[in-house]
DRENTORGU-793856 format. One record per residue (C-alpha): residue number from 1; residue in three letters; x, y, z. Coordinates in nm, 2 decimals, always signed. Layout:
<site><num>NUM</num><residuo>ALA</residuo><u>X</u><v>Y</v><w>Z</w></site>
...
END
This chain:
<site><num>1</num><residuo>UNK</residuo><u>-3.15</u><v>-2.24</v><w>+0.60</w></site>
<site><num>2</num><residuo>UNK</residuo><u>-3.01</u><v>-2.54</v><w>+0.78</w></site>
<site><num>3</num><residuo>UNK</residuo><u>-3.11</u><v>-2.60</v><w>+1.14</w></site>
<site><num>4</num><residuo>UNK</residuo><u>-2.75</u><v>-2.57</v><w>+1.26</w></site>
<site><num>5</num><residuo>UNK</residuo><u>-2.70</u><v>-2.22</v><w>+1.12</w></site>
<site><num>6</num><residuo>UNK</residuo><u>-3.01</u><v>-2.06</v><w>+1.26</w></site>
<site><num>7</num><residuo>UNK</residuo><u>-2.91</u><v>-2.08</v><w>+1.63</w></site>
<site><num>8</num><residuo>UNK</residuo><u>-2.57</u><v>-1.93</v><w>+1.54</w></site>
<site><num>9</num><residuo>UNK</residuo><u>-2.73</u><v>-1.64</v><w>+1.34</w></site>
<site><num>10</num><residuo>UNK</residuo><u>-2.97</u><v>-1.57</v><w>+1.62</w></site>
<site><num>11</num><residuo>UNK</residuo><u>-2.70</u><v>-1.57</v><w>+1.88</w></site>
<site><num>12</num><residuo>UNK</residuo><u>-2.49</u><v>-1.32</v><w>+1.67</w></site>
<site><num>13</num><residuo>UNK</residuo><u>-2.80</u><v>-1.10</v><w>+1.61</w></site>
<site><num>14</num><residuo>UNK</residuo><u>-2.88</u><v>-1.08</v><w>+1.98</w></site>
<site><num>15</num><residuo>UNK</residuo><u>-2.54</u><v>-0.98</v><w>+2.09</w></site>
<site><num>16</num><residuo>UNK</residuo><u>-2.56</u><v>-0.63</v><w>+2.23</w></site>
<site><num>17</num><residuo>UNK</residuo><u>-2.28</u><v>-0.37</v><w>+2.23</w></site>
<site><num>18</num><residuo>UNK</residuo><u>-2.26</u><v>-0.42</v><w>+2.61</w></site>
<site><num>19</num><residuo>UNK</residuo><u>-2.13</u><v>-0.77</v><w>+2.57</w></site>
<site><num>20</num><residuo>UNK</residuo><u>-1.88</u><v>-0.73</v><w>+2.29</w></site>
<site><num>21</num><residuo>UNK</residuo><u>-1.50</u><v>-0.70</v><w>+2.32</w></site>
<site><num>22</num><residuo>UNK</residuo><u>-1.52</u><v>-0.33</v><w>+2.39</w></site>
<site><num>23</num><residuo>UNK</residuo><u>-1.80</u><v>-0.35</v><w>+2.65</w></site>
<site><num>24</num><residuo>UNK</residuo><u>-1.56</u><v>-0.26</v><w>+2.94</w></site>
<site><num>25</num><residuo>UNK</residuo><u>-1.28</u><v>-0.06</v><w>+2.78</w></site>
<site><num>26</num><residuo>UNK</residuo><u>-0.98</u><v>-0.07</v><w>+3.02</w></site>
<site><num>27</num><residuo>UNK</residuo><u>-0.73</u><v>+0.03</v><w>+2.75</w></site>
<site><num>28</num><residuo>UNK</residuo><u>-0.80</u><v>+0.40</v><w>+2.71</w></site>
<site><num>29</num><residuo>UNK</residuo><u>-0.61</u><v>+0.72</v><w>+2.61</w></site>
<site><num>30</num><residuo>UNK</residuo><u>-0.54</u><v>+0.79</v><w>+2.98</w></site>
<site><num>31</num><residuo>UNK</residuo><u>-0.44</u><v>+0.43</v><w>+3.08</w></site>
<site><num>32</num><residuo>UNK</residuo><u>-0.25</u><v>+0.34</v><w>+2.77</w></site>
<site><num>33</num><residuo>UNK</residuo><u>-0.26</u><v>+0.55</v><w>+2.45</w></site>
<site><num>34</num><residuo>UNK</residuo><u>-0.10</u><v>+0.87</v><w>+2.57</w></site>
<site><num>35</num><residuo>UNK</residuo><u>+0.20</u><v>+0.70</v><w>+2.74</w></site>
<site><num>36</num><residuo>UNK</residuo><u>+0.24</u><v>+0.45</v><w>+2.45</w></site>
<site><num>37</num><residuo>UNK</residuo><u>+0.26</u><v>+0.74</v><w>+2.19</w></site>
<site><num>38</num><residuo>UNK</residuo><u>+0.50</u><v>+0.94</v><w>+2.41</w></site>
<site><num>39</num><residuo>UNK</residuo><u>+0.73</u><v>+0.64</v><w>+2.46</w></site>
<site><num>40</num><residuo>UNK</residuo><u>+0.72</u><v>+0.49</v><w>+2.11</w></site>
<site><num>41</num><residuo>UNK</residuo><u>+0.61</u><v>+0.76</v><w>+1.87</w></site>
<site><num>42</num><residuo>UNK</residuo><u>+0.66</u><v>+1.12</v><w>+1.98</w></site>
<site><num>43</num><residuo>UNK</residuo><u>+1.04</u><v>+1.11</v><w>+1.95</w></site>
<site><num>44</num><residuo>UNK</residuo><u>+0.97</u><v>+1.17</v><w>+1.58</w></site>
<site><num>45</num><residuo>UNK</residuo><u>+0.60</u><v>+1.23</v><w>+1.57</w></site>
<site><num>46</num><residuo>UNK</residuo><u>+0.55</u><v>+1.52</v><w>+1.81</w></site>
<site><num>47</num><residuo>UNK</residuo><u>+0.49</u><v>+1.87</v><w>+1.68</w></site>
<site><num>48</num><residuo>UNK</residuo><u>+0.77</u><v>+2.00</v><w>+1.91</w></site>
<site><num>49</num><residuo>UNK</residuo><u>+1.03</u><v>+1.73</v><w>+1.82</w></site>
<site><num>50</num><residuo>UNK</residuo><u>+1.35</u><v>+1.91</v><w>+1.74</w></site>
<site><num>51</num><residuo>UNK</residuo><u>+1.46</u><v>+1.62</v><w>+1.51</w></site>
<site><num>52</num><residuo>UNK</residuo><u>+1.18</u><v>+1.43</v><w>+1.33</w></site>
<site><num>53</num><residuo>UNK</residuo><u>+1.42</u><v>+1.19</v><w>+1.16</w></site>
<site><num>54</num><residuo>UNK</residuo><u>+1.23</u><v>+1.21</v><w>+0.84</w></site>
<site><num>55</num><residuo>UNK</residuo><u>+0.88</u><v>+1.18</v><w>+0.99</w></site>
<site><num>56</num><residuo>UNK</residuo><u>+0.63</u><v>+1.39</v><w>+0.78</w></site>
<site><num>57</num><residuo>UNK</residuo><u>+0.55</u><v>+1.72</v><w>+0.93</w></site>
<site><num>58</num><residuo>UNK</residuo><u>+0.17</u><v>+1.65</v><w>+0.93</w></site>
<site><num>59</num><residuo>UNK</residuo><u>+0.20</u><v>+1.33</v><w>+1.12</w></site>
<site><num>60</num><residuo>UNK</residuo><u>+0.20</u><v>+1.42</v><w>+1.49</w></site>
<site><num>61</num><residuo>UNK</residuo><u>+0.06</u><v>+1.24</v><w>+1.79</w></site>
<site><num>62</num><residuo>UNK</residuo><u>+0.03</u><v>+1.52</v><w>+2.05</w></site>
<site><num>63</num><residuo>UNK</residuo><u>-0.34</u><v>+1.46</v><w>+2.12</w></site>
<site><num>64</num><residuo>UNK</residuo><u>-0.59</u><v>+1.19</v><w>+2.13</w></site>
<site><num>65</num><residuo>UNK</residuo><u>-0.77</u><v>+1.36</v><w>+1.84</w></site>
<site><num>66</num><residuo>UNK</residuo><u>-0.46</u><v>+1.35</v><w>+1.62</w></site>
<site><num>67</num><residuo>UNK</residuo><u>-0.41</u><v>+0.98</v><w>+1.70</w></site>
<site><num>68</num><residuo>UNK</residuo><u>-0.78</u><v>+0.91</v><w>+1.62</w></site>
<site><num>69</num><residuo>UNK</residuo><u>-0.75</u><v>+1.09</v><w>+1.29</w></site>
<site><num>70</num><residuo>UNK</residuo><u>-0.45</u><v>+0.87</v><w>+1.20</w></site>
<site><num>71</num><residuo>UNK</residuo><u>-0.59</u><v>+0.55</v><w>+1.34</w></site>
<site><num>72</num><residuo>UNK</residuo><u>-0.58</u><v>+0.36</v><w>+1.01</w></site>
<site><num>73</num><residuo>UNK</residuo><u>-0.23</u><v>+0.47</v><w>+0.95</w></site>
<site><num>74</num><residuo>UNK</residuo><u>-0.12</u><v>+0.35</v><w>+1.29</w></site>
<site><num>75</num><residuo>UNK</residuo><u>-0.29</u><v>+0.01</v><w>+1.23</w></site>
<site><num>76</num><residuo>UNK</residuo><u>-0.13</u><v>-0.02</v><w>+0.89</w></site>
<site><num>77</num><residuo>UNK</residuo><u>+0.23</u><v>+0.08</v><w>+0.99</w></site>
<site><num>78</num><residuo>UNK</residuo><u>+0.25</u><v>-0.06</v><w>+1.34</w></site>
<site><num>79</num><residuo>UNK</residuo><u>+0.03</u><v>-0.37</v><w>+1.33</w></site>
<site><num>80</num><residuo>UNK</residuo><u>+0.01</u><v>-0.48</v><w>+0.97</w></site>
<site><num>81</num><residuo>UNK</residuo><u>+0.34</u><v>-0.37</v><w>+0.81</w></site>
<site><num>82</num><residuo>UNK</residuo><u>+0.54</u><v>-0.37</v><w>+1.14</w></site>
<site><num>83</num><residuo>UNK</residuo><u>+0.74</u><v>-0.08</v><w>+1.00</w></site>
<site><num>84</num><residuo>UNK</residuo><u>+0.70</u><v>+0.15</v><w>+1.30</w></site>
<site><num>85</num><residuo>UNK</residuo><u>+0.86</u><v>+0.23</v><w>+1.53</w></site>
<site><num>86</num><residuo>UNK</residuo><u>+1.16</u><v>+0.19</v><w>+1.30</w></site>
<site><num>87</num><residuo>UNK</residuo><u>+1.39</u><v>+0.07</v><w>+1.57</w></site>
<site><num>88</num><residuo>UNK</residuo><u>+1.13</u><v>-0.20</v><w>+1.67</w></site>
<site><num>89</num><residuo>UNK</residuo><u>+1.10</u><v>-0.26</v><w>+2.04</w></site>
<site><num>90</num><residuo>UNK</residuo><u>+0.73</u><v>-0.35</v><w>+2.07</w></site>
<site><num>91</num><residuo>UNK</residuo><u>+0.67</u><v>-0.68</v><w>+2.24</w></site>
<site><num>92</num><residuo>UNK</residuo><u>+0.36</u><v>-0.89</v><w>+2.18</w></site>
<site><num>93</num><residuo>UNK</residuo><u>+0.18</u><v>-0.76</v><w>+2.48</w></site>
<site><num>94</num><residuo>UNK</residuo><u>+0.23</u><v>-0.40</v><w>+2.37</w></site>
<site><num>95</num><residuo>UNK</residuo><u>+0.10</u><v>-0.48</v><w>+2.02</w></site>
<site><num>96</num><residuo>UNK</residuo><u>-0.21</u><v>-0.65</v><w>+2.17</w></site>
<site><num>97</num><residuo>UNK</residuo><u>-0.28</u><v>-0.35</v><w>+2.39</w></site>
<site><num>98</num><residuo>UNK</residuo><u>-0.23</u><v>-0.12</v><w>+2.10</w></site>
<site><num>99</num><residuo>UNK</residuo><u>-0.47</u><v>-0.32</v><w>+1.89</w></site>
<site><num>100</num><residuo>UNK</residuo><u>-0.73</u><v>-0.32</v><w>+2.17</w></site>
<site><num>101</num><residuo>UNK</residuo><u>-0.69</u><v>+0.06</v><w>+2.22</w></site>
<site><num>102</num><residuo>UNK</residuo><u>-0.73</u><v>+0.13</v><w>+1.85</w></site>
<site><num>103</num><residuo>UNK</residuo><u>-1.04</u><v>-0.09</v><w>+1.83</w></site>
<site><num>104</num><residuo>UNK</residuo><u>-1.20</u><v>+0.02</v><w>+2.15</w></site>
<site><num>105</num><residuo>UNK</residuo><u>-1.04</u><v>+0.31</v><w>+2.33</w></site>
<site><num>106</num><residuo>UNK</residuo><u>-0.93</u><v>+0.57</v><w>+2.08</w></site>
END
């Protein structure tokens, strides 16, 4: 192992969960997730939506537990494919907050 790599590896190994990007989660269900889903998703993805506009019946975001169970689908369709919400409307700040919430607060 080269001398330059050893300090880097030691620094990474000594990082505790208390110092990582999620050490102080300020983007939570209460502060972000719930209102984000109401605003951008529940028009089609609420169990009580009168018109789901083609959204699959099993894909609802009424609760934090439902969102957590579909976390990978949210990441894929909203952040990776950028296919949801279908009308667009998310700005860069909202996308960054969504990513942080999915990584740390869900």
